[in-house]
Structures are given as C-alpha cells and as structure tokens.
N, C-alpha and C positions, 0 to 999 in steps of 0.2 A: 082671316083675311090673307094669311100668308100664302095661300095657294091661289089667290084670285087677284093678284096685283094687276092693275089695268095697263101698266106700262113697265118697262124695265126700271130698276132702281137707278137713280141718277146721282152720281157722286162727283163733286168738284174736288180735285186734288191741287194743292197749292204749296208753294215755297214762299214764305213771308220773310221780308227783311233782306239783309245783305248776304245771307247764306247762299253760296253759289254751287253747292253740291246737290245736284238733282237726280243722280243715278237711281237712288232708292225710290224717289217719288215716281220716276218713270217705270221702274220695275213693278211697284205696287199698282200703278195705273193699268199696266198690262195685265196683271193678275186679276184685278177687278173686272176688266173687260172680258177676260177668259172665263170669269164666273158668271157672265151674262149681264153685267151692269153696264150702263152707259156712263162714260167717264169724260169729264171736261177737265183738261189739264191747263192751268193758267200760266204755267212757266215760272221763271225766277223773278225775284225782287218785287213781289206783290206787297201791298199794304193791307192791313186788316180791312180797311174800307173797300179796297178793290175786291178782296175776296168775298165779302158779304154782298156787295153790289152784284158781282157775277153770280153768286149763289141765288140771289133773288131773281135775276133776269133769266137764269137757266132753270128755275124751279127745281132745285136739287133736293134730294132727300137727306143727303149727308155731305159734310165738308170734312176732307181729310187733309190735315196739315203735317207736312214733313219738316222737322226742325232739328238741326244739328248745331245751331249757332249759340245756344244757351239763352236765347231770348224768349223761351217758352212762357215764363212768368209775366211777360209783357204781352206777348202775342195772343195767347189763349184768352186771358181776361178781356182784352180789347175786343176780340171777335165775339165772345159771349155777350158783352155789353151791346154791341151793334146788332146782334141777332135779336136781343130782347127789344131794342129800340124799334126795330122793323117788324116786330110781332112774328118773328120766325121761330116760334117756340117748338115746332114739330120738325125742326131740322137738326140732325145729329152733328155735333162737333166732335170729331175723333182725330187721331193722328198718331205720330210716332217719331222716334228718333232718340237722341241722347237726352233723356229727362230723368233726373234722380227720382227714386221711389217716393221720397217725402214730397217732392213737388207734384208728382202724379196724384198722390192722395189729396193734396191741396186743390189742384185743378179739378179733380173729380168732385170734390165738395162744393166747388164753385159752379158746377153744372156741366163740365165737359163729359163726354162719354169716355169709354175705355181708351187709354193711351198705351201704345204698343212699344216695347223695348226691342232693341236689336235681337234677332233670333226668333221673333214671332213668326209663326207659319202663315202662309197665304190662306190656308183653310181656316185658321183661327180668325184672321182679319175679315175675310169674306163672310164667314158664318155670323160673326158678331154684327156686321152691318145689315145683313139680310134679316136676322132676328130682330134687331132694334127697329128697323123700318116696318116690319110686319106688325110689331107690337105698338108702335108709337105714331106712325105717320097716317094721316087721314087723306083719302083720295076722293 
C-alpha cells in the first residue's frame, strides 16, 4: 500500500502546555511539507484535548508533539488515553525534544511511536512517519 496512498500523509504538529519554544516545531513542519506531507500546525499552548480533537477533525495519520518543557510524562500518556477513547487506534503519536532515554522507553511501552532526540535528521523523521503510515494506516 505504500506506493498507492490515496492522499498525502496528514500530520498534526503541536506544542502542548506552557512550552513557548516553537522554532523546532516549525522547522519540522516545514521539513514534513517538503517531504510531501500535509501539515497542520496548531501553534503554542495546546492541551492534549485540543490536540486530539484537532487530529480527529483533520483526519490526520500522525500527531507530532514537540516538547522541551519536561512535561512529556504527562502529555504523551494523556494524548494516548484520549486517542484510545476516541478509537483513533491507527493514528501515530510521535514527537521529539528533550526527553531522557528511560522516559522514551517508558512512553514507547505505553504505545507512543518513535520519539526523536535533538540531532535526529529530517530524513530519519520523515522516513519513519511514511513507513509507519504505509504499514499501519487504513484508507
């Protein structure tokens, strides 16, 4: 199915909580667009509920959370819970920022997709999303 997607991959990029540093999120959004994806950027100070509701309304394939605030152990589990509640089981939750390796493993075990540390390449991120969507998303 990877060669026959009916529409561009749709990714919602969000900043959750009080973290006001969005340069990285904007750079990633641009890289995803350059890779042929359709990107919805929600802007700063989103709640997990706002993110999941926007993802549902926009019928996205993936949600990318940029987080630098240290609130990742609250934000990611809450979004995962809301995705399950809304039966959005075929939507990838991925992201990146300043997240300790032990926390990345814990969040992966809870159901998040790959989480990217600073220094991850655009190619690595876009390839991961494209491959995940091709393997897991039903159209």
